[in-house]
C-alpha positions in Angstrom: 31.0 -79.2 6.4 30.3 -82.1 9.0 31.4 -80.1 11.6 33.0 -76.6 12.0 32.1 -75.0 15.0 33.4 -71.5 16.2 32.4 -71.7 19.7 34.5 -69.1 21.5 34.5 -66.5 18.8 31.9 -64.1 19.6 31.5 -63.0 23.1 34.0 -65.1 25.0 37.3 -65.9 23.4 39.4 -68.0 25.8 42.2 -65.3 26.1 42.4 -61.6 24.6 44.4 -58.5 25.4 48.0 -60.3 25.1 51.1 -58.9 23.6 54.1 -60.2 21.6 57.3 -58.2 21.8 59.5 -58.5 18.9 63.0 -57.2 18.8 64.9 -56.7 15.3 68.6 -56.9 14.7 69.5 -53.6 15.8 67.9 -53.9 18.9 64.6 -51.9 18.1 61.6 -53.4 19.9 58.0 -53.8 18.8 54.9 -54.8 20.2 52.3 -57.0 18.4 48.7 -57.2 20.5 46.8 -60.3 20.2 43.1 -59.6 19.8 41.9 -63.2 20.7 42.9 -66.7 21.0 39.8 -68.9 19.9 38.7 -72.3 19.7 37.5 -73.8 16.7 37.2 -77.2 15.0 39.0 -78.7 11.6 36.1 -79.2 9.5 38.1 -81.2 6.8 39.3 -79.8 3.4 38.4 -79.5 -0.1 41.3 -80.9 -2.8 41.3 -79.3 -6.2 44.6 -80.3 -7.8 44.1 -84.2 -7.9 41.2 -85.0 -10.3 41.1 -82.4 -13.2 37.3 -82.7 -13.3 36.2 -83.5 -9.7 37.0 -81.8 -6.5 37.5 -84.1 -3.5 36.9 -84.2 0.1 39.4 -85.0 2.7 37.7 -85.4 6.3 40.7 -87.2 8.1 40.8 -84.3 10.5 37.4 -83.1 10.9 36.6 -82.5 14.6 40.4 -82.0 15.7 40.5 -78.9 17.8 42.3 -75.8 16.5 43.6 -72.9 18.2 43.2 -69.8 16.5 45.6 -66.7 17.5 44.3 -63.2 16.0 46.1 -60.4 16.3 45.9 -57.0 15.8 46.9 -55.0 12.6 50.6 -53.8 14.1 52.7 -55.3 11.2 53.6 -52.9 8.5 56.4 -55.2 7.1 56.6 -58.9 5.8 59.7 -59.2 7.8 57.7 -58.1 10.8 55.1 -60.7 10.3 57.6 -63.5 9.5 59.4 -62.4 13.1 56.2 -62.4 14.9 55.3 -66.0 13.3 58.6 -67.5 14.3 58.1 -65.7 17.8 54.3 -67.6 18.1 56.0 -70.9 16.7 58.7 -70.4 19.4 56.2 -70.2 22.2 53.9 -73.0 21.1 57.1 -75.3 20.9 58.3 -74.3 24.2 55.4 -75.1 26.2 54.5 -78.2 24.6 51.2 -76.9 22.6 52.3 -78.1 19.3 55.5 -79.0 17.2 54.8 -75.7 15.3 56.0 -77.6 12.0 54.3 -75.5 9.3 55.1 -78.0 6.4 53.2 -80.7 8.4 50.0 -78.6 8.8 50.6 -78.4 12.7 50.9 -74.4 12.2 49.2 -72.4 9.5 49.0 -68.5 8.9 46.3 -66.5 7.2 47.6 -63.1 6.2 45.4 -60.1 5.7 46.9 -57.2 3.5 45.7 -53.7 3.3 47.8 -50.6 2.1 47.9 -47.2 2.9 50.0 -44.0 1.8 53.0 -44.1 3.4 53.3 -42.1 6.6 49.7 -42.1 7.0 47.3 -43.0 9.8 45.0 -46.1 9.8 42.4 -43.7 9.0 43.8 -43.3 5.5 44.3 -46.8 4.5 43.8 -47.0 0.8 41.3 -50.1 -0.5 39.8 -53.3 1.1 41.5 -55.7 3.1 42.2 -58.8 1.5 43.0 -62.4 2.9 45.3 -64.9 2.0 44.2 -68.3 3.4 46.4 -71.5 4.9 50.0 -70.5 4.4 52.6 -73.3 5.0 56.0 -71.5 5.2 57.5 -68.6 6.5 59.0 -68.0 3.0 55.4 -68.2 1.4 54.0 -65.7 4.0 56.7 -63.1 3.1 56.4 -63.9 -0.6 52.5 -63.6 -0.5 52.5 -60.3 1.4 55.0 -58.8 -1.1 52.8 -59.9 -3.8 49.8 -58.2 -2.3 51.1 -55.1 -1.4 52.5 -54.5 -5.3 48.8 -55.6 -6.4 47.1 -53.5 -4.5 49.3 -50.7 -5.3 48.7 -51.4 -9.0 44.9 -51.6 -8.8 44.9 -48.3 -6.8 47.3 -46.4 -8.9 45.2 -47.4 -12.0 42.3 -46.0 -10.2 40.7 -49.4 -9.4 39.1 -50.8 -6.2 40.5 -53.5 -4.8 37.4 -55.7 -3.3 37.3 -57.5 -0.2 38.1 -61.1 -0.7 39.6 -64.1 0.4 42.6 -65.7 -2.0 45.1 -68.5 -1.7 48.8 -68.0 -2.7 50.6 -70.4 -5.5 54.0 -70.8 -4.2 54.8 -72.5 -7.8 54.1 -69.2 -9.4 54.3 -66.9 -6.9 51.0 -65.2 -7.2 48.0 -65.0 -5.6 44.5 -66.0 -6.8 40.7 -65.2 -5.7 39.2 -67.9 -4.1 36.1 -66.0 -2.9 34.6 -62.7 -1.9 35.0 -61.5 2.0 32.3 -60.9 4.1 31.9 -58.5 6.9 31.8 -60.3 10.4 28.1 -58.9 10.4 27.5 -61.1 7.7 28.9 -64.6 9.1 25.4 -64.4 11.2 26.8 -66.1 14.3 24.2 -67.4 16.5 24.4 -69.1 19.9 24.6 -73.4 19.3 21.5 -74.4 21.8 23.7 -77.8 22.6 26.6 -76.2 23.8 26.8 -74.4 26.9 29.2 -71.1 27.0 32.8 -72.3 27.7 34.0 -69.9 30.5 37.4 -70.9 32.1 37.4 -70.4 35.9 40.6 -68.5 37.3 41.3 -71.5 39.5 41.9 -73.4 36.1 43.4 -70.7 34.5 46.3 -70.6 37.5 46.6 -74.2 37.7 47.5 -74.2 33.7 50.0 -71.1 34.6 51.6 -72.9 37.5 52.6 -75.8 35.0 54.1 -73.7 32.3 57.7 -73.6 31.9 59.8 -70.7 32.1 59.1 -68.6 28.9 62.1 -68.2 26.6 62.4 -64.3 27.1 62.5 -64.8 30.9 65.1 -67.7 30.4 67.2 -65.8 28.4 67.1 -62.9 30.8 68.0 -65.2 33.4 71.0 -66.8 31.9 72.3 -63.6 30.8 
C-alpha cells in the first residue's frame, strides 16, 4: 500500500463514548454505543474481476481522508443494523460531512457477526466473530447478516468451528466468501509513526466546531412538534 495510515486508532481516537438512539415503528427505543471515531487514509483498492489472469490496482483515492465510526456490539437483528446505518447516514448528510450515498462509495459499511444461544449473555457467544467488508447498500447489509447468521448456526450445529476471518459479500449470488484470516488487534503490531505528531484536538477547537453545527435532526423534530 502506498499509504494507509491509521493515525488515531490506538490511544487517541478523535471521539469516543457517543450514543445513537434508535426508535422502532412501535416507539421502542434502543441505544447503540459509539466506541470511537478514528481517522484513516484511503489506500487504493485491488480489482479482481476485470482481468481473468491479473489483479489490477486503483490508486485514484489513495491518500483521501476517511472517517471510521466504530460501534459497540449492541445490535442483535439485521433490521437494527440497517436502522443504525440510516441514522448515521442522516447525521452525516445533515451536518454536511458527506452526501452519504452508499452506491457512490461516499459511505461504506463493514459488519461483524457472531452468534449465541437465544437468551444467553455475551459470555456464551458461540463461534468466532467474522467481518464482511465494504458493503455498499442497506439491502446488502441486511442480506449479508442474514447469510452469516445461517452459516454460523449450520457450522456450529454440525460440530464445526467458525474461524475468525474477513469475508466479502457477493450480491449477485447472495453469499459471503472468505477473503483472509482475521487477526486479533494485537497482531496488527501498531507502532508510533515517528514523522507524525500525536493528533490531539483542543477543547477550544471542539467547542468551535460544535458551535457551527446545525440543529441535529431529533432536536429539530422535537422543537417543531
